[in-house]
BAMAR-712875 format. One record per residue: residue number from 1; residue in one letter; z, x, y of N, C-alpha, C, O in turn. Coordinates in steps of 0.001 Angstrom, whole numbers, plus 500000, padded with zeros to 6 digits. Layout:
BEGIN
REC romi lumlum     nz     nx     ny    caz    cax    cay     cz     cx     cy     oz     ox     oy
REC  NUM      a      Z      X      Y      Z      X      Y      Z      X      Y      Z      X      Y
...
% end
This chain:
BEGIN
REC romi lumlum     nz     nx     ny    caz    cax    cay     cz     cx     cy     oz     ox     oy
REC    1      m 041108 594431 051679 042040 593321 051906 042500 592871 050516 041779 592999 049526
REC    2      k 043679 592359 050483 044297 591852 049214 044765 590426 049430 045219 590049 050510
REC    3      k 044640 589649 048369 045203 588291 048355 046433 588382 047418 046281 588740 046250
REC    4      i 047571 588083 047886 048781 588118 047067 049289 586668 046955 049634 586021 047944
REC    5      e 049314 586210 045732 049810 584862 045502 051152 585039 044716 051303 585822 043778
REC    6      a 052071 584234 045210 053409 584303 044604 053877 582899 044282 053759 581979 045091
REC    7      i 054406 582759 043089 054994 581421 042745 056479 581758 042632 056878 582603 041831
REC    8      i 057312 581063 043473 058728 581344 043555 059564 580089 043474 059058 578971 043574
REC    9      r 060830 580292 043293 061768 579144 043325 061751 578487 044729 061706 579173 045751
REC   10      k 061787 577200 044741 061844 576496 046070 063074 576879 046829 063035 576953 048057
REC   11      s 064199 577133 046132 065411 577474 046708 065403 578814 047417 066262 579065 048262
REC   12      k 064479 579660 047102 064350 581011 047653 063392 581098 048805 063286 582146 049442
REC   13      y 062650 579966 049108 061611 580001 050110 062020 580468 051474 061326 581270 052099
REC   14      r 063141 579975 051941 063546 580343 053304 063878 581827 053403 063561 582471 054403
REC   15      v 064530 582382 052345 064849 583825 052351 063624 584637 052306 063530 585638 053015
REC   16      v 062620 584246 051466 061356 584911 051356 060575 584888 052647 060029 585910 053062
REC   17      k 060513 583728 053292 059799 583559 054538 060408 584499 055614 059662 585192 056306
REC   18      e 061713 584527 055756 062314 585381 056750 062111 586834 056442 061929 587621 057372
REC   19      a 062131 587239 055202 061866 588595 054790 060493 589054 055087 060273 590188 055511
REC   20      l 059527 588143 054856 058115 588485 055149 057944 588647 056650 057289 589584 057107
REC   21      h 058524 587750 057410 058403 587866 058908 058993 589237 059363 058421 589900 060228
REC   22      e 060144 589649 058767 060760 590911 059168 059846 592131 058939 059904 593090 059709
REC   23      v 059017 592104 057907 058105 593231 057671 056757 593073 058323 055890 593926 058131
REC   24      g 056541 592028 059081 055281 591840 059802 054249 590948 059119 053104 590913 059571
REC   25      v 054586 590247 058083 053673 589302 057450 053963 587967 058088 054894 587276 057674
REC   26      n 053169 587577 059111 053503 586362 059870 052576 585163 059605 052729 584104 060214
REC   27      f 051622 585342 058696 050720 584235 058383 050570 584113 056877 050237 585092 056210
REC   28      f 050800 582980 056353 050479 582690 054970 050438 581190 054763 050922 580431 055603
REC   29      s 049881 580772 053686 049868 579346 053313 050791 579147 052158 050999 580058 051357
REC   30      y 051380 577910 052051 052171 577581 050910 052065 576135 050580 051669 575325 051418
REC   31      w 052411 575798 049380 052401 574456 048939 053350 574287 047726 053606 575237 046986
REC   32      d 053850 573077 047551 054717 572798 046379 053865 572586 045139 052827 571925 045153
REC   33      v 054355 573174 044091 053579 573044 042785 054604 572738 041686 055798 573011 041807
REC   34      t 054064 572155 040608 054861 571949 039441 054183 572667 038280 052964 572579 038132
REC   35      g 054963 573388 037442 054380 574096 036351 055268 574149 035130 056337 573539 035081
REC   36      l 054814 574869 034180 055523 575054 032937 055818 576544 032791 055005 577393 033157
REC   37      g 057002 576843 032246 057287 578245 032086 058380 578437 031018 058634 577535 030220
REC   38      n 059009 579593 031010 060045 579907 030034 061359 579265 030377 062205 579081 029502
REC   39      e 061552 578916 031643 062793 578302 032080 062785 576856 031775 061731 576232 031898
REC   40      k 063870 576270 031387 064091 574885 031144 065113 574317 032092 066293 574661 032022
REC   41      e 064657 573426 033002 065604 572808 033909 066193 571524 033310 065531 570768 032599
REC   42      g 067437 571330 033628 068061 570070 033191 068447 569253 034399 068747 569799 035461
REC   43      h 068438 567924 034236 068808 567033 035304 069942 566144 034793 069935 565777 033618
REC   44      v 070890 565795 035610 071954 564884 035281 071803 563603 036047 071750 563594 037277
REC   45      y 071735 562517 035305 071628 561199 035913 072737 560321 035330 072777 560074 034125
REC   46      r 073635 559853 036201 074779 559007 035727 075524 559651 034598 075881 559001 033615
REC   47      g 075756 560920 034741 076554 561620 033749 075860 562028 032488 076486 562616 031607
REC   48      v 074573 561734 032366 073850 562085 031179 072868 563195 031568 072177 563098 032582
REC   49      s 072817 564246 030751 071928 565391 031030 070588 565165 030369 070507 564827 029188
REC   50      y 069534 565359 031151 068130 565231 030656 067424 566574 030853 067557 567209 031899
REC   51      s 066681 566992 029846 065950 568213 029927 064489 567912 030259 063929 566932 029768
REC   52      t 063873 568753 031093 062470 568591 031373 061803 569909 031393 062431 570913 031729
REC   53      s 060507 569954 031036 059783 571217 031034 059002 571325 032365 058404 572377 032593
REC   54      d 058967 570378 033202 058210 570527 034494 059167 571136 035493 060270 570645 035735
REC   55      i 058681 572252 036075 059611 573017 036937 058937 573051 038377 057759 573373 038529
REC   56      q 059736 572710 039366 059266 572679 040798 059305 574090 041320 060318 574780 041195
REC   57      r 058202 574525 041908 058146 575803 042528 057387 575725 043830 056829 574675 044146
REC   58      r 057346 576809 044607 056539 576914 045763 055517 578042 045579 055875 579146 045168
REC   59      h 054266 577766 045880 053140 578710 045784 052792 579260 047133 052457 578492 048035
REC   60      l 052859 580602 047318 052477 581234 048583 051229 581961 048351 051033 582586 047308
REC   61      s 050342 581885 049354 049040 582584 049392 049021 583410 050609 049028 582870 051716
REC   62      i 048997 584740 050463 049065 585686 051541 047891 586616 051478 047625 587181 050417
REC   63      v 047160 586808 052577 046110 587787 052592 046512 588854 053607 046840 588561 054757
REC   64      v 046474 590107 053138 046917 591226 053985 045951 592340 053925 045182 592429 052968
REC   65      n 045944 593240 054940 045210 594483 054908 045752 595356 053788 046920 595236 053422
REC   66      d 044934 596217 053251 045358 597085 052124 046655 597825 052382 047469 598007 051476
REC   67      d 046843 598243 053605 048078 599009 053917 049317 598163 053956 050410 598721 054051
REC   68      f 049223 596811 053886 050377 595922 053855 050622 595428 052424 051558 594654 052221
REC   69      e 049846 595825 051444 049944 595341 050091 051361 595687 049472 052100 594811 049022
REC   70      e 051662 596962 049485 052894 597425 048835 054144 596864 049494 055053 596419 048794
REC   71      v 054215 596872 050836 055357 596307 051496 055542 594814 051251 056663 594322 051126
REC   72      t 054408 594102 051186 054478 592699 050913 055037 592417 049510 055920 591579 049327
REC   73      i 054498 593139 048540 054947 592943 047183 056433 593352 046993 057198 592693 046288
REC   74      k 056791 594443 047641 058212 594860 047552 059142 593841 048163 060229 593570 047651
REC   75      t 058678 593268 049299 059511 592228 049979 059664 591006 049070 060763 590490 048869
REC   76      l 058527 590560 048528 058584 589402 047612 059543 589659 046421 060386 588824 046092
REC   77      l 059385 590832 045795 060215 591144 044645 061741 591134 045026 062572 590612 044283
REC   78      e 062058 591706 046163 063450 591772 046594 064008 590450 047023 065136 590105 046671
REC   79      s 063239 589701 047776 063770 588447 048377 063738 587266 047451 064544 586346 047591
REC   80      a 062817 587269 046501 062639 586076 045653 063483 586144 044358 063590 585160 043626
REC   81      s 064071 587314 044096 064713 587546 042825 066125 587009 042772 066892 587171 043720
REC   82      t 066475 586364 041658 067842 585974 041357 068332 586708 040158 069530 586689 039877
REC   83      g 067410 587390 039398 067755 588044 038172 067753 587107 036988 068143 587519 035896
REC   84      e 067354 585928 037143 067371 584907 036046 065926 584599 035639 064976 584858 036377
REC   85      v 065802 584026 034410 064501 583564 034000 064040 582477 034923 064818 581594 035283
REC   86      g 062748 582526 035325 062188 581495 036171 062062 581918 037633 061786 581081 038492
REC   87      d 062264 583237 037937 062125 583712 039327 060694 583610 039825 060468 583482 041028
REC   88      g 059746 583662 038940 058306 583451 039377 057413 584576 039015 057768 585432 038205
REC   89      k 056231 584588 039616 055243 585610 039383 054506 585991 040663 054480 585218 041620
REC   90      i 053912 587170 040683 053053 587608 041794 051733 588025 041214 051686 588744 040215
REC   91      f 050659 587582 041828 049320 587881 041435 048629 588567 042615 048773 588117 043752
REC   92      v 047900 589622 042375 047167 590373 043454 045733 590447 043072 045401 590799 041940
REC   93      s 044867 590121 044002 043448 590251 043804 042762 590732 045111 043263 590584 046225
REC   94      d 041551 591328 044862 040788 591808 046059 040157 590670 046851 039760 589644 046299
REC   95      v 040078 590878 048135 039352 589899 048966 038122 590671 049493 038249 591710 050143
REC   96      k 036949 590132 049193 035758 590784 049640 035482 590763 051105 035023 591759 051665
REC   97      e 035745 589671 051733 035444 589542 053184 036286 588409 053771 036675 587481 053061
REC   98      c 036557 588491 055040 037297 587472 055818 036544 587217 057111 036032 588134 057754
REC   99      y 036491 585911 057478 035839 585486 058755 036778 584716 059548 037553 583934 058996
REC  100      r 036762 584891 060874 037521 584051 061799 036596 582990 062226 035566 583273 062838
REC  101      i 036938 581700 061913 036013 580585 062175 035760 580419 063694 034637 580105 064088
REC  102      r 036728 580614 064504 036613 580329 065946 035555 581225 066592 034734 580751 067377
REC  103      t 035574 582579 066246 034705 583509 066869 033555 583999 066022 032574 584528 066544
REC  104      g 033672 583822 064686 032619 584302 063796 032790 585723 063434 032029 586229 062610
REC  105      e 033765 586422 064008 033948 587865 063606 034370 587972 062176 034907 587022 061606
REC  106      k 034130 589145 061575 034578 589311 060253 035210 590698 059994 035036 591619 060792
REC  107      g 035894 590828 058945 036532 592095 058604 038071 592028 058712 038649 590953 058872
REC  108      v 038710 593200 058621 040156 593324 058646 040785 592885 059975 041948 592484 060006
REC  109      d 040033 592959 061052 040586 592572 062347 040876 591102 062430 041645 590681 063293
REC  110      t 040295 590309 061573 040496 588821 061581 041899 588475 061108 042358 587353 061320
REC  111      l 042593 589423 060468 043934 589146 060023 044955 589439 061061 046144 589300 060776
REC  112      k 044596 589825 062214 045563 590206 063283 045752 588982 064201 046511 589046 065167
% end
């Protein structure tokens, strides 16, 4: 099993969610995060532009069977990209085990 974490633009979340559902990734967690990166966002308030280094993003946490790793990553790369600095990052790590709390079963079947 793999844990795929993606930090994406909030504006791309809906497109990414729909693309993941289309390829069969129907369960993941997400939350809003603020971070620092190479992109610099500017805000305009009453006609005055202000620059800030705090960037609003959405963090997705997805656990998939090994056979879904490549399709999940490909889907994230295609759907989250704008081609501009600040599109985000994808991190992949191994998951040793998974348990379903309701039944106590463990293993890859718990992801179904």
